[in-house]
MIDRENTOR-471010 format. One record per residue (C-alpha): x, y, z. Coordinates in steps of 0.2 Angstrom, whole numbers, plus 5000, padded with zeros to 4 digits. Last residue first. Example, Ala and Ser with C-alpha at 12.3 -4.5 7.8 and 13.67 -1.06 7.14 Angstrom:
2
506849955036/506249785039/
This chain:
740
506650315046/505750305061/504050395056/503950415036/504650565029/506250465018/504550385011/503850535004/505650584996/505850414988/504050424981/504350584972/506050504964/505150334961/503650434951/505150534939/505750354937/504050304932/503650474921/505550424913/505450234909/503750274899/502250274910/501050344892/500550154890/499650144906/499850104923/498550094937/499050134955/498450064971/498750074990/498450284992/496750284989/496850254970/498450354966/498850524962/500650554961/501550754963/502350754981/500750824988/499850704979/500950564987/500850645004/498850635003/498750464998/500150425013/498650505024/497250395016/498250255019/498550295037/496750355040/495950165035/497250085045/496650205060/494650175056/494849995054/496049955070/494849915083/493349845074/494649735063/495549685079/494049615089/493249565071/494749435071/493849305058/492849465052/494149515039/495649635039/496849625025/495949785017/496749885031/498249835023/499250005030/500350055018/499949935006/500849984986/499949884974/500149904956/498949834943/499949864925/500549684926/499949584942/500949704954/501649684972/502449814982/502049775003/502749905016/503749855032/504949995030/506849975028/507150135020/508250065006/507049885004/505450005002/506450104991/507049954980/505349864981/504650024975/505850024959/505249844957/503549894958/503750054945/504649964932/503549794933/501949924931/502750004918/503149824909/501249784912/500849964902/501949914889/500949754886/499149804887/499549954876/499949824862/500049964850/498949914837/498049794848/497649934861/497350044844/495849924840/495249904860/495150094860/494450104842/492849974847/492750044861/492550244858/491250154845/490150084856/490150214867/489850354856/488650264845/487350204860/487450004867/486550054882/485850224881/483950184880/484250044894/484149864893/483849704903/482049584903/482649404905/482149254892/481749084900/480149084893/479849254883/479849254865/479849404854/481449414843/482149564851/481049594867/482049464876/483449394868/484549404881/484349234888/485349154873/486849214881/487449074891/487048974875/488049084863/489449084875/489949234885/489649414888/489049554899/489149734896/489749894902/490450074898/489150194897/490450344899/492050354888/493750264896/494150154884/492350074881/492649924887/493949974899/492750034912/491349884914/491449704906/490449554915/491049374908/489949224907/490049024907/492049064911/493548994902/495048974910/496648984902/497349094918/497949224905/496449224891/495149234906/496049364914/495749454896/496149404879/496749584875/498049594890/497749604909/497249774905/495949714891/494649664904/495349644920/494649794930/492649754924/493249584921/492049494933/492049304930/490649234930/490749034934/488748954929/488448814943/488148634940/488948564955/490348474948/490648614934/490748744946/491948654956/493048624941/493048794936/493448864955/495148744954/495448844937/495148994946/496148974960/497748904949/498749054949/498449084968/497449234973/498049404975/497149494990/497349664984/496949574965/495749694958/494749724976/494549524978/495849414968/496549414951/494949334942/493649424951/492549284955/490549264954/489949074957/488249034951/486648984949/486948874963/485648734968/483748734977/484148774995/484648575000/486148594984/486548764991/487448665008/488548564995/488948734985/489348835002/490548665006/491448674991/491848854993/492448855013/493648715006/494148824992/494648945002/495849084995/494549244998/493349185013/491649125004/490149235003/488249175000/486849284991/485049204991/484549305006/485349454998/483749554990/482549475002/483449565017/483049715011/484249845003/484350015010/486149995022/486949825014/488549875021/488849765035/487749645026/488949475027/490549565034/491449395032/492649475021/492749655023/492649735007/490949685003/490349535011/488649565003/488249714993/488149564978/486149554976/485749724980/486749824967/488249914971/489649844960/490449684961/491849704974/492749564983/493049585001/491949415002/492049294987/490349284978/489149144979/487449144970/485949054975/484449044964/484348894951/483548884933/485048874927/484948984912/483849094920/484849114938/486449124928/485549274917/485149354931/486749364938/487549404925/486249554921/486549634938/488349624935/488249694920/487349834928/488549864940/489949864927/489150004919/487850054904/487549894895/488149804879/487849604875/489149524869/489049334860/490449224856/491449284871/492449114873/493649204857/494049334868/495249454854/494149434840/492349394849/492849574857/493249644841/491649564834/490449634848/491249824845/490949804828/489049754830/488649904842/489650004831/488449984815/486950064825/485250014829/483950114835/483950244850/484850364839/486350414853/488050504853/487550594836/487650504820/488750594808/489850704822/489650574834/490750454822/491950594817/492050644835/492350454839/493850444825/494850594834/494550544851/495350354849/496950444839/496850584853/496950484870/496050594883/497050484897/498150364893/498050204883/497550084897/496350214900/495150094910/495950084926/495150204942/494950354929/496950314928/497450334944/499250314942/499050484935/500950604938/500250754943/500150944938/499651074949/498751234938/497651274954/496251214943/496951034943/498250944930/498350764927/499650674920/500350514909/499150554894/498250694896/496950764909/496550924912/495451044924/495450934939/494450964955/495550884969/494350814983/494750875001/495950805015/495950675011/495450604993/493450564991/493450574970/493650384968/492150374977/490950464964/489850614963/490850734973/490350834987/489650745001/487850734993/488150854979/487251014979/487751124993/489351024996/489651074979/490051234985/491451144996/492151064982/492451214971/493351324984/494551174989/495051144972/495351334969/496251334985/497551194980/499351244985/499151335000/497851215012/498351065000/500151095002/500051145021/499150975023/500750885017/501850985029/500750955043/500950765038/502950805037/503050855053/502050715062/503150595054/502150485042/501450335045/501950175053/500550075059/500849945073/501249785067/500049615064/499249695048/501049725040/501649535043/499749485036/500349575021/502049495020/501649335022/500149375006/501549434997/502649255000/501049154998/500549224981/502149244973/501649354959/501449294941/502949354931/502749464914/500849504918/500349614904/499949494893/500449424876/500149484860/500249334851/498949254864/497649404861/497949364842/499049454831/498549504814/499249674813/500949604817/501549654835/502649814839/503949754851/504049794868/505849824875/505350024878/504549954893/505949934904/506249814920/507449914933/509249904932/510149804949/511449924955/510749944972/510449764973/508549734978/508149634993/506349604997/505949685014/506449545027/504749525039/504049625052/503549585070/505149595079/505549785073/503849875072/503349775087/504649855095/504150025091/502449995100/503149915113/504350055118/502850155117/501850065131/503450055140/503650245141/501850255146/502050115160/503450225167/502450375168/501150295176/502350215188/503050355193/501450455196/500850315207/502750295217/502650465222/504050595215/505850605223/506250715238/508150755239/508350795259/510150685262/511150835257/510250985255/511251105245/512550995238/511350845233/510050975225/511351025214/512050875209/510250825207/509750985195/511250965185/511150775184/509250805177/509750935164/511150805157/509750675158/508750785147/510050815136/510450625132/508550605132/508250745120/509750675109/509150475109/507250565104/507850655089/508850495082/507350365084/506750275098/507950335108/509550265121/510650365130/512250315138/513250395151/515050425155/516750325164/516850305181/515450215183/514150205167/512650295169/511250235162/509650315150/508250235142/507550115153/506749955149/507649855162/508549755147/509649905147/510549845162/511149675157/511549745140/512649875149/513749755159/513949655144/514749775133/515749825147/516449645149/516749635131/517849775133/517849945123/518150035138/518749935157/517449875167/516349985180/514449935185/513150015176/512450145186/510550165185/509450315181/507850285188/506150225183/506450285165/507050405153/505550465143/504050475155/505350415171/506250625168/504350695164/503650625180/505150725189/506250665202/506350475199/507950425206/509750475200/511050335203/512750375211/514350315207/515050455215/516150475198/514850415186/513950555197/515150685189/515050615172/513250655173/513650835177/515050855164/514550765147/515850595142/514650525127/513550375122/512350395112/511150265104/510050255090/508350145085/508050075100/506249965101/507149815096/507949815114/509249665116/509949655100/510249825096/511049845115/512049725113/512749785095/513149965105/514149885118/515149785104/515449945095/516250025109/518050025099/517150175088/517150095071/518750085060/519450215045/520550165032/519450195016/518150325018/516550255012/516050184993/517050004996/515849995012/516649875027/515549785036/516249795055/515949655067/514749695083/514049535081/512249655078/513149705061/514249865060/514550015047/515550155047/515250345045/516750435036/515650455022/514550545030/515650675036/516650695051/517750855052/517250945068/516850735077/518750725076/518950545072/519750425086/518550275081/517250285068/515450355072/514050225069/512850155058/512049995062/511549835055/510349695056/509349765042/507649815039/507949995046/509850035048/509850065069/510950245071/512350245081/513450385091/515150385101/516050475116/517650575114/518450635099/518650825102/517250875113/515150815114/513850875124/514151065120/512751095112/513451125094/514350965097/512850875101/511950935086/513250915075/513350735082/511750695079/511650765061/513250655057/512250515064/510650535053/511750565038/512550375039/510450305043/510050415027/511850345017/511450165020/512350115006/513450224994/
């Protein structure tokens, strides 16, 4: 049955009012706006509230036309006042529920045709400046519907219909029922005052009335903006089958990266995605209801006591209590004891579906036994590090070249951050130029040169505490998607000695949080060729996750240098390196062949240790054997389409999209803020970040771990059953969002 939740709201409202004596038999009618649609659910005509069921509720559009549902009760038609409800919803986007009753005390004033003045500040705060009288017109007529529409434009939320009854409006079903009850309370008081001291009823001061009414209008504008500034959710048919990861065929043993395929089955519509993200940023925040947030916090306080205890202890010895930003979860970090496949288990024994996957590297799933067993055999012989050459240094370089032919040579390092440092140094040494350009908002690790325009485009050195100005003096940023700005920066840099390199995340800043158009990387390649700059791909996340050929293979663009991290050792430590053409990589020979000059100094005792190199070699082997990136991508497709269906179901302004196994779920779009609108950035940054954290906590409280509540990485371990289980948990969270 379509729109079951909205229908249920109507039934629940009727039950509440019936229990309190505000409804009798078949009189009156109740409706609820269906989020994300120009539809509302309304009580049927001439039907006893005592016997009303969810399937009896009718669906009507904003023109007052009945939209029959084959799954609903046959033969029932909507209330004769459906035109009145439709007019109110069109006129007032802040109204999400309407109650029309014939309650006794307010009806007495309807017969007197006497409006209720501003008696208390509570009345004005919720009902409006006065409870006005709507001119008489026969029930169920267009005349009455138009009379009501004219009055509700005032912004008030309660009205008395002459010789008829009352109408109460609310920003949600609970508020509509509350306003109706408040109206009856005020009606009783006013009638008693009139009968006891006729002509001597005093109202609150005009100043207090205006202050109270301004608060009401502020709330109404906030709620209205969630409707008027939203875009229609992606429509997903209720009977549509979700994509399945079980359809991926086992590849041939000698398959190339192109034959294996890529995790991105369909590149997202970037223009439409950006339009939706910008619409989300334009709206007020839409997060959990207060009671749902309290339930979430209660989960952590009662079910995660061991995690809280150990992370509190950690604060005494570890700055901030954790060693990596991924662990900074709201309201406090979870301590994980066990990771296996698609699941994590914390110290309290709580089990979670793992869509963090260590920040992306474990494409095979966590703690993958076939790799662990083979790595253990190597380490048993050599130990984790020898300080001298080991065969798996070569094996790792060879297998990377096998699937990424443009990586003719590869240098192992300790992390993605080290690899970026080395790539920038290599580009400067190889070109003889000094300037480096990055895309604003992109994350390339924490080295001095690239902590510039970090996460917030246009923010320059905002996050560069402890970094001398000289370290970023030759770094520039271009806004995402803006090839014109990039060209201008390249031209400007000519007079400064030229640009050594342009470094990009090939899917877009923050692993595609700002997705780039599909031809963006090819156009950047052309600009680099035109200006004699090297192109550096940061494939810390996308390397192997996008496919065995990486993002370079998917886009068909060959960078000069490629940065690896995370996935290059399959989740084992010391994961990083840089690779590229033999010519670009020649500068890394220093210390090995005794030459100097153009050669650069990089290294590390633990770089290319047997543990990391063997783990990387075996992990890439297993990814090729199982075609794990493509399976993980199909799981990402299933998760994304399911999330889009839920967003459509609840009419939420949230945005879900994916680039294969990298799934984005934006509830606040905080990372879309930038310095082009600094007032909005500084005003809304904290609130939007807090909402994102709260949603992440709610997902965790329902058994799903995400990256900061906005990004998810799927793996080969995410079967259809795992994804469907996760979707049922997201369903529970979305049902707790304000206004649903």
